[in-house]
Structure formats: C-alpha cells, structure tokens
N, C-alpha and C positions, 0 to 999 in steps of 0.2 A: 210312771213308766211311759204313759202316752206322751208326756212332754219330752222325754228322752228320744222317742221315735221321731217326733216332729223335728227336734233339733238335728238329729242325724240326717233326716231327709233334706233339711235346708242346707246342711254342709255338703251333702252329696250333689245337690243341684248346683251349688256354687262352684264345686270342684269341676263338675262337668262343663259348666260355663267357661271356666278358666281354660280347660283343655281345648275347647272349641276356639277360643281367642288365640291360643298359641299356634294352632294350625293355620289360621288365616294370615298371620303376619309373615311367616316364611314364604307362603304362596305369593303374597304381594311383592316381597323382596325379590323372589325368584323371577316374577314377571318383569320387574324393572330391570333386573340383571340381563334377562334375555333380550329386552328391548335395546339395551346399550350394545350388547355383543353383536346383535344382528343388524345394527344400523348400517345401511349401505352408503359407501362413499362414491361420489360421482367420479367416473374415470376422467383423466386428463384428455383434453381434445388434442388429436395429433396436429402437428404444425404443418402448414401448407408448404409443400416442397418448393414451389416457385418463390414464395416469400423468404424461405430459408436460404435459397440459393442467392437471391438478391441481397439479403443482409450479409451473407458471407463475402460476396463479391465487393460490397462497399467496405467491409472490414479489412480486406486484404489489398485494396487498391490505394497506392500512395496519394495523399491529398495535399492541400496547400501547405500545411506545416512541414511536410516532407520536402517540398520544393525549397522552403526556407532553410532546412538543414542542408540540402544539396548545394545551396549558395556558398557554404563554408568549406567546400571541398578544396583541398590544396595544402600548402605548407604555411605554418604560422610561427613567428618568433614570439616566445612567451617570457614575460618577466613576472616571476613569482615572488611575492612578499609574504613573509610569515611573522606573526606576533605570538610568541610563546606565552606571554602574560600581558594583561592590559597596560602595565607600566614598563614593559620590556622594550628595548630598541628593536626595530624591525630587522629581519634577516632577508636578504634578497638573493635569488638564484635565477639562472636563465635555463630555458629548455626550448626544444623545437617540437611542434605538434604537426603530425601528418594526418590529415582528415580525409576520409573517403566514405562513400555510401556503399552499403553491402546488401545482399539479398534482394536485388532488383530495385534498389532505391527505397527500401522500407526502413532501414536503420542506418544510423550514422556511427562510424567507428573512428576514434581518435587515438593515435599512438604518440605518447610523449617520451622524449629522451633528453637527458642532460646530466648535470652533476649537482648533488645536494649534500652539504656537510662533508665534502671531500670524498663522496662515494658516487658511483654511477647511479643514475635515477632512471627508472622506466615506469610508465603508467599507461593504462588503457581505459578509455571511457567508451561506453555505448549509450546512445540516445535513441529512444523510440517515441513515436507519437501514436497513441492508441486511438484509432478512429471510433471505437465503440465507447470507450471511457472518456473521450475528449480531453485527454491529459498527456503530459510528457512523463516518461520514466527514464532515469539515467542510472547507470551502474558505473562503479569505479573500482579498479584494482591497481596495485603497484607493488614494487619490490621492496617497499619500506614496511610491509606488513603481510599478514596472511588472511585478512578479512575482505569481504566484499560489501561496499556501501551502495544502498539503493535509495533513490530519492524520487519523489513524485511531485508534480505541480502543473500549473497552467500559466499561459501567457496572460499578462494583465491587459484587459481590453483597452484599446486605444493607446497602447504604449509599446515600447520596444524592449520591455523587460519581462522576465518571468521569475516567479518564486517557487522553489522546490523545497520540500521538507523530507527528512528521513532520520535514520538513527545510525550510530556507529558505536563501537566498543572502545572505551578508554583503557588502553593496555596497562596503565598504572593502577587502576582500581578494579578492572574487570566489569565495570558497570556500564550500562547503556547511556549514551550521550545523545541528546537531541541536536540535530544539525539543520541549518537553513542556508540555502544557496540563492543568491540573487544574480541572475544572468542577464546582462544588458547588451543589446546590439547598439554600440555607440555610433558607428557608421558602417559603410560598406566594407571597410578594411580593418575595423577595430572591434574587438569584443572585450568585455570585462566580466570576470567571475568573482564574486565575493562570498566567502564562507563565514558563517557565524555558528557558535556553539554555546552551550549553557554550563560548561565546566567551571568557568570563572565569573559567573554572573550572566544573567539573561542579556543576549545581544552582544556578546564578546566577539569581535571580528578577529578571526585567527589566520585568515589567508585572503590574498587578493591576487588574481592572475589577469594581467593585461595582455591580450593577444593582438598582434599586428600581422596582417597578411604579408608574406614574402612576395615581392614583386619580381 
C-alpha cells in the first residue's frame, strides 16, 4: 500500500511540474508577440521645402535636349519605307511632318499627313525629355489603328543617335510585340528613323522614315 502512495505522489509531482511548464511557454510567446507588435517605426523626415522647390524647378525647366528638339521645328518631307516580311519587296509612301514645340518648349509634337495603301494617313507623335529620369519618351498614334505606342530610351553618348524601346500589339494575334527604334540626326536638315520588331525574328526591320527639312 505504501508503494502505491509513493507512486501516486511521484505522478502528482510530475503532473504539477508539467502544468508549470505549460504556463511558462505561453507567457514567453506572449512576451515575444508584444515585442513585435509594439516595435516603433521611425517616422520619415520631412523634406526641406527649399530643396523640394529647387528640384521641381530643375524638373520643369527645359534643358539642352529640349533645345535639340526645338531645332527640328518646321515642315519636313518624309519618305516612308515598309517591309511586311524579311523577304518581301519594300513599299514606299510619302508624307509631310509639321513639327512644333508645345507647353512652353517642354514637349515636341509632330503631325504627319499623307497617303498610305490608297487611304489618307494621319499620325501624331509626342516626344518628351524627362529631366529627372534623364531619358526620352515618345508616343505615337495614327488613323491606321486604335492603340497608343510608348517608347523610352537615351541618346548614345558621343553620337547623334538614340535607341528607344517599347511594346505594341500585333492586331493579327493580339499578342504584345517588342519594338526598337533607332533615331539618327544625319545632319542639320536630315533625320532617319528605323523601326525593328520581333514578329518575324529578332531584329526584323519593318520601317524606315527619312525626313528632309522643307526649305
């Protein structure tokens, strides 16, 4: 009988010990949880109003690239050549571009008009140079579609050409197509624009426009 009492006593002590351990663990977990919840995040420092004004003034003021865009103001004769496939014969059309600067010399707008595939052709291009991003952005719309193409790029250092990249939709498949444009300042009165896509292989040249200033 004495052995039974001793055994029961040992079991009771062990049970009590387990109960104590169960109480300790939740407290520790709760303490850790409280530490995470109440961790303070340092507030952001307010921007200096003078520095903010200076940065914004620099952002909105036309710079050297804007002067380069302004040099193209006027009317241009455009010879447009298209290649529908790598082995297809080129198709050539003519148009006129009227270029002007808008919004205080901050953006360049070009209006194109002519005839293409027996139909009247109209197109509009807008070019911006972002002083903060240090890159060019161009947009294009025309009456041959319902989409807007956006391309971004930079002038190659030490050269008279820039490369812009963007995307457009292939109306035949509905899929996105990567585009690349190389814009070259040939001389004071000549510009060349070359467009490449990946629809028929990487680097397929599908369009070239040679622009000559009207005197």
